[in-house]
C-alpha positions as CSV (number, residue, x, y, z in Angstrom):
1,M,0.0,0.0,0.0
2,V,2.8,2.4,0.8
3,I,4.5,1.6,-2.6
4,L,1.3,2.3,-4.5
5,T,0.8,5.6,-2.7
6,F,4.3,6.6,-3.6
7,L,3.8,5.8,-7.3
8,I,0.6,7.8,-7.4
9,I,2.2,10.8,-5.9
10,T,5.2,10.6,-8.2
11,A,3.0,10.3,-11.3
12,F,1.0,13.3,-10.2
13,V,4.2,15.4,-9.8
14,V,5.4,14.4,-13.3
15,V,2.1,15.3,-14.9
16,T,1.8,18.7,-13.3
17,E,5.3,19.8,-14.0
18,P,5.2,23.0,-16.1
19,V,5.9,22.8,-19.7
20,K,8.9,25.0,-20.6
21,I,9.0,27.4,-23.5
22,A,12.3,29.1,-24.2
23,L,12.2,32.8,-25.2
24,V,15.5,33.3,-27.1
25,Y,16.5,36.8,-28.1
26,S,19.4,39.0,-28.9
27,N,21.1,40.4,-25.7
28,E,20.8,44.1,-26.4
29,P,19.2,46.6,-24.0
30,R,16.3,47.4,-26.5
31,R,15.6,43.6,-26.7
32,E,15.6,43.2,-22.9
33,K,13.0,45.9,-22.6
34,T,10.9,44.4,-25.4
35,M,10.9,40.9,-23.7
36,E,10.0,42.4,-20.3
37,T,7.1,44.3,-21.8
38,C,5.9,41.3,-23.8
39,L,5.9,39.0,-20.7
40,N,4.1,41.6,-18.6
41,I,1.4,42.0,-21.2
42,L,0.9,38.2,-21.7
43,E,1.1,37.4,-18.0
44,D,-2.6,36.4,-17.8
45,Y,-2.6,34.8,-21.3
46,I,0.1,32.2,-20.6
47,P,-1.4,29.1,-18.9
48,S,-0.2,28.3,-15.4
49,K,1.1,25.0,-16.6
50,V,3.4,26.8,-19.1
51,K,6.6,28.4,-17.9
52,V,8.5,30.8,-20.2
53,L,12.2,31.0,-19.6
54,T,14.3,33.8,-21.1
55,F,17.6,33.1,-22.9
56,P,19.5,36.2,-24.1
57,I,22.1,35.4,-26.8
58,S,24.8,37.1,-28.8
59,M,25.9,36.7,-32.4
60,D,28.8,34.6,-31.3
61,I,28.5,31.0,-32.6
62,E,29.8,29.5,-29.3
63,S,27.1,31.4,-27.4
64,L,24.4,30.2,-29.8
65,E,25.5,26.6,-29.5
66,A,25.8,26.8,-25.7
67,T,22.2,28.0,-25.5
68,L,20.9,25.1,-27.6
69,H,23.0,22.5,-25.7
70,R,21.3,24.0,-22.5
71,L,17.8,23.7,-24.0
72,N,18.5,20.1,-24.8
73,D,20.0,19.3,-21.4
74,E,16.9,20.9,-19.7
75,R,14.5,19.1,-22.1
76,I,13.1,22.3,-23.5
77,D,11.6,21.4,-26.9
78,L,9.8,24.6,-27.8
79,M,11.6,27.9,-28.6
80,V,10.3,31.3,-29.5
81,G,13.3,33.0,-31.3
82,P,15.9,33.9,-32.2
83,T,15.9,37.6,-33.2
84,Y,18.2,37.7,-36.2
85,S,18.7,35.6,-39.4
86,T,22.4,35.2,-38.8
87,Q,21.7,33.7,-35.4
88,A,19.1,31.3,-36.9
89,Y,21.5,30.3,-39.7
90,N,24.2,29.4,-37.2
91,M,21.7,27.6,-34.8
92,M,20.1,25.5,-37.5
93,P,22.3,22.4,-37.3
94,L,21.6,22.0,-33.6
95,I,17.9,22.8,-33.9
96,E,17.8,19.9,-36.4
97,K,19.9,17.6,-34.2
98,Y,17.9,18.2,-31.0
99,R,14.6,18.5,-32.8
100,I,13.6,21.7,-31.1
101,F,10.7,23.4,-32.7
102,A,11.6,27.1,-33.2
103,L,9.2,29.9,-34.0
104,S,10.9,33.2,-34.6
105,P,9.1,36.6,-34.4
106,T,11.5,38.4,-36.8
107,V,13.7,36.2,-38.9
108,T,13.2,36.9,-42.6
109,S,16.1,35.7,-44.7
110,P,15.5,33.1,-47.4
111,A,18.8,31.6,-46.4
112,V,17.0,30.3,-43.3
113,L,13.2,30.2,-44.0
114,G,11.9,26.9,-45.4
115,K,15.3,25.2,-44.8
116,S,14.2,23.1,-41.8
117,R,11.0,21.4,-40.8
118,Y,11.7,22.5,-37.2
119,F,12.1,26.3,-38.0
120,Y,9.3,28.8,-38.8
121,S,9.0,32.5,-38.6
122,I,5.9,34.7,-38.4
123,S,7.5,37.3,-40.6
124,L,7.6,37.4,-44.4
125,S,10.6,36.3,-46.4
126,D,13.0,38.9,-47.6
127,V,12.3,37.7,-51.1
128,E,8.9,39.4,-50.7
129,Q,10.1,42.3,-48.6
130,S,13.0,43.3,-50.9
131,K,10.7,43.1,-53.9
132,I,8.1,45.3,-52.4
133,L,10.6,47.9,-51.3
134,A,12.3,47.8,-54.7
135,E,9.0,48.4,-56.4
136,V,8.1,51.3,-54.1
137,M,11.5,52.9,-54.5
138,T,11.5,52.4,-58.3
139,R,8.3,54.6,-58.4
140,E,9.3,57.1,-55.7
141,V,13.1,57.5,-56.0
142,K,13.7,57.2,-59.8
143,G,17.5,57.3,-59.4
144,N,20.6,55.8,-57.9
145,V,20.2,54.1,-54.5
146,L,22.6,53.6,-51.6
147,I,22.0,50.6,-49.4
148,V,23.6,50.7,-46.0
149,A,23.8,47.1,-44.8
150,S,24.7,45.7,-41.4
151,K,28.0,43.8,-41.6
152,E,27.3,41.9,-38.3
153,N,24.0,40.5,-39.4
154,Y,25.4,39.5,-42.8
155,V,23.1,36.5,-43.5
156,Y,20.2,39.0,-43.4
157,S,21.6,42.1,-44.9
158,M,23.6,40.7,-47.8
159,T,20.9,38.4,-48.9
160,F,18.4,41.2,-48.7
161,A,20.6,43.5,-50.8
162,S,21.1,40.8,-53.5
163,H,17.3,40.3,-53.9
164,F,16.7,44.1,-54.0
165,L,19.2,44.4,-56.8
166,R,17.1,41.9,-58.9
167,Y,14.0,44.1,-58.6
168,Y,15.1,47.7,-58.5
169,E,14.7,49.4,-61.9
170,G,15.2,53.1,-61.0
171,G,19.0,53.3,-61.4
172,A,22.3,52.0,-60.0
173,V,22.6,50.5,-56.5
174,T,25.6,50.9,-54.3
175,V,25.9,48.6,-51.2
176,I,28.0,49.7,-48.3
177,P,28.6,47.2,-45.4
178,M,28.4,49.1,-42.1
179,E,30.4,47.9,-39.1
180,G,29.3,49.2,-35.7
181,T,28.0,52.8,-36.0
182,T,30.9,54.1,-38.1
183,F,29.5,56.2,-41.0
184,N,30.8,59.3,-42.7
185,E,30.1,61.6,-45.6
186,E,32.7,59.9,-47.8
187,M,30.4,56.8,-47.9
188,V,27.6,58.7,-49.6
189,P,27.9,58.7,-53.5
190,N,27.5,62.2,-55.0
191,D,24.7,61.1,-57.3
192,V,22.5,59.3,-54.8
193,K,18.8,59.9,-55.1
194,G,17.5,57.5,-52.3
195,I,18.8,55.6,-49.4
196,L,17.7,52.1,-48.0
197,L,18.8,51.3,-44.5
198,V,19.2,47.5,-44.0
199,C,20.7,47.8,-40.6
200,D,19.8,48.1,-36.9
201,V,18.3,51.2,-35.3
202,Q,21.6,52.4,-33.8
203,Q,23.2,52.2,-37.2
204,A,20.2,53.9,-38.8
205,L,20.5,56.8,-36.3
206,A,24.2,57.2,-37.1
207,V,23.5,57.3,-40.8
208,M,20.6,59.8,-40.5
209,K,22.8,62.2,-38.4
210,V,25.3,62.3,-41.2
211,I,22.6,62.8,-43.8
212,R,21.1,65.6,-41.8
213,K,24.5,67.2,-41.3
214,M,25.1,67.0,-45.1
215,G,21.8,68.7,-45.8
216,L,21.0,65.8,-48.2
217,K,17.3,65.8,-48.9
218,V,16.5,62.4,-50.5
219,P,13.9,59.9,-49.6
220,V,15.1,57.3,-47.0
221,Y,13.5,53.9,-46.5
222,G,14.2,51.1,-44.0
223,S,13.9,47.4,-43.9
224,D,12.1,45.8,-40.9
225,Y,15.5,45.6,-39.2
226,I,15.4,49.2,-37.9
227,S,11.9,48.8,-36.5
228,Y,13.1,46.9,-33.4
229,G,12.9,48.7,-30.0
230,T,11.0,51.6,-28.6
231,L,12.5,54.9,-29.6
232,T,13.1,57.9,-27.4
233,P,11.6,61.2,-28.5
234,E,15.0,62.4,-29.7
235,E,15.5,59.2,-31.8
236,E,12.0,59.6,-33.2
237,E,12.9,63.1,-34.3
238,I,16.1,61.9,-36.1
239,L,14.2,59.1,-37.9
240,R,11.0,60.9,-38.5
241,D,11.2,60.8,-42.3
242,V,12.3,57.2,-42.7
243,K,9.6,55.0,-44.2
244,V,10.0,51.5,-42.8
245,F,8.6,48.1,-43.7
246,V,7.0,46.2,-40.8
247,H,5.6,42.7,-40.7
248,F,2.2,43.4,-39.3
249,D,-1.0,45.2,-40.2
250,V,-0.9,48.6,-38.4
251,D,-4.6,49.2,-38.8
252,H,-5.5,45.9,-37.4
253,L,-3.2,46.5,-34.4
254,K,-4.7,49.9,-33.7
255,S,-8.2,48.3,-33.6
256,V,-7.0,45.6,-31.2
257,M,-5.3,48.3,-29.0
258,K,-8.5,50.3,-29.0
259,G,-10.8,47.5,-28.1
260,N,-8.8,45.5,-25.6
261,A,-7.8,46.7,-22.2
262,V,-4.6,44.5,-22.0
263,Y,-3.2,45.6,-25.4
264,S,-4.1,49.2,-24.8
265,L,-1.1,49.1,-22.5
266,L,1.2,48.9,-25.5
267,P,3.2,52.0,-26.5
268,P,1.3,54.3,-28.9
269,S,3.5,53.1,-31.8
270,P,4.7,49.7,-30.8
271,P,8.0,48.5,-32.3
272,M,7.8,45.5,-34.7
273,D,9.8,43.2,-32.5
274,L,7.4,43.7,-29.6
275,V,4.2,43.1,-31.7
276,N,5.7,40.0,-33.3
277,T,7.1,38.6,-30.1
278,I,3.7,38.8,-28.5
279,D,2.2,37.1,-31.5
280,A,4.9,34.4,-31.7
281,L,4.6,33.6,-28.1
282,R,0.7,33.5,-28.3
283,L,1.0,31.2,-31.3
284,M,3.4,28.9,-29.6
285,V,1.0,28.5,-26.7
286,Q,-1.7,27.7,-29.2
287,L,0.4,25.1,-30.9
288,Y,1.2,23.6,-27.5
289,K,-2.5,23.4,-26.7
290,L,-3.1,21.6,-30.0
291,C,-0.1,19.2,-30.0
292,G,1.5,19.3,-26.6
293,D,5.2,20.0,-26.2
294,E,6.1,17.5,-29.0
295,P,7.9,19.2,-31.9
296,D,7.3,16.3,-34.3
297,R,3.5,16.5,-33.8
298,I,3.6,20.3,-34.4
299,V,5.8,19.8,-37.5
300,E,3.5,17.2,-38.9
301,M,0.4,19.4,-38.4
302,L,2.0,22.4,-40.0
303,H,3.4,20.5,-43.0
304,K,0.1,18.6,-43.7
305,N,-2.1,21.7,-43.5
306,T,-2.3,25.4,-44.2
307,F,-2.3,26.8,-40.7
308,E,-4.0,30.2,-39.9
309,Y,-3.8,32.2,-36.8
310,M,-5.2,35.7,-35.9
311,G,-2.7,37.7,-34.0
312,I,-2.7,41.3,-32.7
313,G,-0.8,42.2,-35.9
314,G,-3.3,40.6,-38.2
315,K,-3.8,37.1,-39.7
316,I,-0.8,34.8,-40.0
317,T,-0.9,32.0,-42.6
318,M,1.7,29.3,-42.6
319,K,2.3,26.9,-45.4
320,D,5.3,24.8,-46.6
321,G,7.6,26.4,-44.0
322,L,6.8,30.0,-45.1
323,T,4.5,32.7,-43.8
324,V,2.0,34.9,-45.6
325,R,0.6,38.0,-43.9
326,S,-0.2,41.7,-44.3
327,F,2.6,44.2,-44.0
328,S,2.7,48.0,-43.6
329,L,5.0,50.9,-44.6
330,V,5.2,53.3,-41.8
331,K,7.2,56.3,-40.7
332,L,9.1,55.5,-37.5
333,G,8.8,58.9,-36.0
334,G,5.0,59.4,-36.4
335,R,2.8,56.4,-36.6
């Protein structure tokens, strides 16, 4: 009788142990604030039997691999993240090896998307994003374009630039890899008629300060990469004229914020990484409810069916490893 009681108690403990979801993101101050805001907003949405653990990571391959080894050791099979395409590219072999189901809020590079059954993103591929921006800039710029591309997040920026080159018909395109926040007037061609920022927000701020100092009045556009992180009023002023691609429906988000007390707590112009992290985490919880914390069951369901989910940023449709959804072109300094 004593043995039977022990077995029953042990089984109960095992069944009620919380399921762990890893929230894996780039270890920058802006990302830390985004993750904190996201978890605060979703506090009542995440079931009590689900525990979200945060894992800040760098671009360093050893750091990325160490994080995945830790997830495997702790038997965490569901991951929301990472932030950047270069991180995802370097994590992919271990995601495959350990069969961790990863759902990124923001990864967009075709060098990563659709390359693994265990990796999805809720953002559009850069094949689509670069084409849309190239078409818009062909109409609105009608001249030579300068692309400022992040050297650190090279899998994203260089792939993006190569696809943009295929579609831009307004003139010549010059691509300058930017390391850190080093940018000066000599990097700007004399005959430039438009600028495309394929870099992070700190780099975008550095570029725009130089452009303002030069008195150069040309249209400036940004890929989704610079829409991460809440801006200060001073930063909004510097970036006020930059038209940026974001992977969500701004009008749908506004209606959600207006009609829901929880989401009304979002900043007036929420950054893309916050909106998409909320949606990715909500979607992962939904997948867990449907399939448990079993990556192979989730993968089988997603690959056999077209999966649709309504997020705060609009409808997300997943099929064959890729995502279809609405997008918006917005001005960072005045949504």
